[in-house]
N, CA, C and O of each residue as an XYZ file, in Angstrom:
316
protein
N       4.177      3.116      1.158
C       5.024      3.464      0.045
C       4.190      3.692     -1.214
O       4.547      4.506     -2.066
N       3.092      2.976     -1.320
C       2.212      3.179     -2.468
C       1.608      4.581     -2.452
O       1.449      5.203     -3.502
N       1.274      5.072     -1.271
C       0.712      6.425     -1.159
C       1.764      7.455     -1.574
O       1.446      8.434     -2.249
N       2.983      7.238     -1.179
C       4.056      8.160     -1.560
C       4.211      8.176     -3.079
O       4.399      9.238     -3.673
N       4.131      7.009     -3.705
C       4.197      6.942     -5.173
C       3.078      7.768     -5.806
O       3.304      8.504     -6.767
N       1.875      7.638     -5.258
C       0.724      8.389     -5.787
C       0.942      9.891     -5.645
O       0.680     10.653     -6.576
N       1.417     10.308     -4.490
C       1.664     11.739     -4.254
C       2.735     12.243     -5.224
O       2.600     13.323     -5.798
N       3.786     11.466     -5.400
C       4.857     11.879     -6.315
C       4.342     11.975     -7.750
O       4.751     12.856     -8.506
N       3.455     11.075     -8.111
C       2.923     11.044     -9.476
C       1.900     12.149     -9.731
O       1.923     12.799    -10.776
N       0.999     12.354     -8.761
C      -0.141     13.239     -9.002
C      -0.126     14.532     -8.182
O      -0.959     15.412     -8.396
N       0.800     14.643     -7.266
C       0.846     15.830     -6.411
C       1.605     16.973     -7.053
O       1.999     16.905     -8.218
N       1.800     18.005     -6.287
C       2.548     19.180     -6.726
C       3.980     18.765     -7.065
O       4.705     18.273     -6.200
N       4.379     18.959     -8.291
C       5.705     18.526     -8.719
C       6.836     19.330     -8.085
O       7.992     18.910     -8.128
N       6.517     20.472     -7.502
C       7.528     21.217     -6.751
C       7.893     20.507     -5.457
O       8.918     20.813     -4.848
N       7.063     19.561     -5.034
C       7.305     18.818     -3.795
C       7.773     17.387     -4.067
O       7.772     16.554     -3.161
N       8.169     17.101     -5.299
C       8.569     15.728     -5.618
C       9.805     15.298     -4.828
O       9.958     14.120     -4.506
N      10.677     16.240     -4.520
C      11.844     15.872     -3.714
C      11.427     15.517     -2.292
O      12.051     14.668     -1.656
N      10.378     16.161     -1.790
C       9.853     15.798     -0.471
C       9.293     14.373     -0.493
O       9.451     13.619      0.466
N       8.643     14.021     -1.593
C       8.129     12.654     -1.733
C       9.286     11.662     -1.760
O       9.185     10.575     -1.192
N      10.359     12.024     -2.400
C      11.524     11.148     -2.471
C      12.130     10.934     -1.077
O      12.469      9.808     -0.711
N      12.260     11.992     -0.321
C      12.787     11.870      1.041
C      11.843     11.029      1.900
O      12.291     10.245      2.736
N      10.550     11.193      1.693
C       9.571     10.364      2.416
C       9.740      8.896      2.052
O       9.646      8.023      2.916
N       9.989      8.624      0.782
C      10.193      7.240      0.340
C      11.459      6.667      0.973
O      11.484      5.501      1.365
N      12.493      7.472      1.071
C      13.732      7.015      1.708
C      13.482      6.665      3.176
O      13.983      5.659      3.679
N      12.707      7.501      3.850
C      12.379      7.239      5.254
C      11.540      5.971      5.392
O      11.733      5.186      6.320
N      10.609      5.782      4.462
C       9.765      4.586      4.494
C      10.604      3.332      4.263
O      10.415      2.319      4.937
N      11.530      3.403      3.309
C      12.420      2.264      3.061
C      13.226      1.934      4.308
O      13.387      0.765      4.658
N      13.727      2.952      4.972
C      14.491      2.742      6.199
C      13.628      2.099      7.279
O      14.094      1.221      8.004
N      12.385      2.528      7.388
C      11.470      1.934      8.369
C      11.232      0.454      8.069
O      11.215     -0.376      8.977
N      11.051      0.134      6.791
C      10.843     -1.266      6.401
C      12.071     -2.094      6.760
O      11.947     -3.163      7.358
N      13.252     -1.608      6.399
C      14.472     -2.358      6.679
C      14.700     -2.522      8.183
O      15.159     -3.572      8.632
N      14.383     -1.496      8.950
C      14.507     -1.593     10.406
C      13.562     -2.626     10.986
O      13.937     -3.395     11.871
N      12.331     -2.644     10.486
C      11.355     -3.631     10.954
C      11.809     -5.039     10.595
O      11.658     -5.964     11.394
N      12.356     -5.203      9.413
C      12.848     -6.514      8.993
C      13.974     -6.988      9.910
O      14.017     -8.158     10.287
N      14.873     -6.091     10.264
C      15.950     -6.470     11.186
C      15.380     -6.932     12.525
O      15.871     -7.899     13.107
N      14.358     -6.253     13.012
C      13.724     -6.667     14.265
C      13.092     -8.047     14.145
O      13.186     -8.861     15.064
N      12.453     -8.307     13.020
C      11.860     -9.635     12.807
C      12.956    -10.691     12.791
O      12.831    -11.725     13.447
N      14.020    -10.440     12.053
C      15.096    -11.423     11.935
C      15.733    -11.747     13.286
O      16.009    -12.912     13.571
N      15.966    -10.746     14.111
C      16.579    -11.014     15.415
C      15.650    -11.854     16.282
O      16.104    -12.711     17.041
N      14.350    -11.606     16.166
C      13.386    -12.381     16.952
C      13.196    -13.795     16.399
O      12.874    -14.711     17.155
N      13.388    -13.981     15.111
C      13.278    -15.315     14.525
C      14.336    -16.260     15.086
O      14.117    -17.467     15.187
N      15.472    -15.697     15.447
C      16.550    -16.541     15.978
C      16.153    -17.229     17.286
O      16.783    -18.212     17.677
N      15.124    -16.731     17.964
C      14.679    -17.328     19.228
C      13.639    -18.429     19.012
O      13.281    -19.132     19.957
N      13.155    -18.584     17.792
C      12.113    -19.575     17.517
C      12.718    -20.904     17.086
O      13.777    -20.946     16.459
N      12.039    -21.972     17.427
C      12.527    -23.313     17.104
C      11.882    -23.897     15.850
O      12.399    -24.865     15.293
N      10.774    -23.336     15.399
C      10.056    -23.848     14.225
C      10.812    -23.421     12.960
O      10.658    -22.299     12.478
N      11.622    -24.332     12.441
C      12.489    -24.014     11.307
C      11.702    -23.718     10.027
O      12.105    -22.870      9.231
N      10.593    -24.409      9.833
C       9.767    -24.168      8.644
C       9.190    -22.752      8.671
O       9.230    -22.035      7.672
N       8.662    -22.369      9.813
C       8.087    -21.032      9.964
C       9.165    -19.969      9.800
O       8.962    -18.991      9.079
N      10.306    -20.146     10.458
C      11.355    -19.128     10.374
C      11.885    -19.010      8.944
O      12.217    -17.913      8.496
N      11.964    -20.133      8.227
C      12.411    -20.079      6.829
C      11.416    -19.285      5.984
O      11.816    -18.482      5.141
N      10.125    -19.509      6.210
C       9.094    -18.755      5.466
C       9.188    -17.268      5.782
O       9.097    -16.427      4.888
N       9.370    -16.953      7.054
C       9.442    -15.548      7.448
C      10.701    -14.879      6.896
O      10.658    -13.717      6.493
N      11.805    -15.596      6.876
C      13.031    -15.035      6.288
C      12.846    -14.774      4.797
O      13.313    -13.763      4.272
N      12.161    -15.692      4.123
C      11.871    -15.505      2.695
C      10.981    -14.281      2.496
O      11.234    -13.465      1.610
N       9.952    -14.156      3.308
C       9.061    -12.998      3.195
C       9.811    -11.707      3.490
O       9.590    -10.694      2.826
N      10.695    -11.735      4.477
C      11.501    -10.547      4.776
C      12.349    -10.160      3.569
O      12.474     -8.980      3.243
N      12.922    -11.148      2.916
C      13.734    -10.872      1.730
C      12.918    -10.231      0.623
O      13.379     -9.306     -0.047
N      11.704    -10.727      0.434
C      10.831    -10.152     -0.596
C      10.431     -8.720     -0.252
O      10.425     -7.842     -1.114
N      10.100     -8.499      1.005
C       9.719     -7.145      1.432
C      10.885     -6.175      1.285
O      10.701     -5.035      0.858
N      12.073     -6.628      1.635
C      13.250     -5.776      1.511
C      13.496     -5.402      0.048
O      13.730     -4.234     -0.262
N      13.443     -6.382     -0.844
C      13.649     -6.110     -2.264
C      12.607     -5.141     -2.799
O      12.937     -4.238     -3.568
N      11.357     -5.318     -2.400
C      10.279     -4.448     -2.872
C      10.479     -3.015     -2.384
O      10.303     -2.067     -3.149
N      10.846     -2.859     -1.115
C      11.044     -1.516     -0.556
C      12.202     -0.802     -1.248
O      12.100      0.377     -1.589
N      13.288     -1.514     -1.450
C      14.454     -0.920     -2.105
C      14.118     -0.560     -3.556
O      14.529      0.489     -4.050
N      13.374     -1.429     -4.230
C      13.003     -1.166     -5.627
C      12.095      0.057     -5.745
O      12.269      0.872     -6.651
N      11.130      0.190     -4.836
C      10.235      1.358     -4.872
C      11.025      2.641     -4.655
O      10.815      3.636     -5.350
N      11.933      2.612     -3.685
C      12.756      3.794     -3.432
C      13.598      4.129     -4.656
O      13.668      5.289     -5.064
N      14.233      3.124     -5.242
C      15.105      3.349     -6.388
C      14.338      3.894     -7.578
O      14.819      4.789     -8.273
N      13.145      3.360     -7.819
C      12.333      3.828     -8.947
C      11.976      5.301     -8.798
O      12.061      6.064     -9.761
N      11.580      5.697     -7.610
C      11.225      7.101     -7.394
C      12.463      7.987     -7.470
O      12.404      9.079     -8.034
N      13.565      7.540     -6.920
C      14.798      8.327     -6.970
C      15.232      8.552     -8.414
O      15.662      9.648     -8.774
N      15.121      7.516     -9.238
C      15.467      7.677    -10.655
C      14.543      8.682    -11.337
O      14.995      9.505    -12.133
N      13.259      8.614    -11.027
C      12.309      9.557    -11.620
C      12.628     10.990    -11.193
O      12.601     11.908    -12.013
N      12.926     11.174     -9.919
C      13.239     12.503     -9.402
C      14.508     13.028    -10.059
O      14.560     14.190    -10.464
N      15.520     12.194    -10.168
C      16.773     12.634    -10.790
C      16.592     13.021    -12.254
O      17.279     13.918    -12.744
N      15.678     12.359    -12.957
C      15.391     12.730    -14.348
C      14.656     14.062    -14.410
O      14.824     14.831    -15.357
N      13.847     14.327    -13.400
C      13.064     15.556    -13.353
C      13.923     16.767    -13.030
O      13.668     17.861    -13.536
N      14.921     16.586    -12.207
C      15.733     17.714    -11.748
C      16.738     18.174    -12.771
O      17.490     19.116    -12.518
């Protein structure tokens, strides 16, 4: 997602909407991976570990959504 931000910032501005769509796809990939982690955590018995992983998943989800939203707002201002 950081690379997409760089491309959107410094790349051809005619392709900024392509960068935005790429960011949306990346966010979806992150959220899908998080769902896979969460379903697998339910099979583990180590409650401390699963709690840490759930917390990390929450942080990753918030970060991915925030990056997507920031770029979408920038693109909408540009258009």
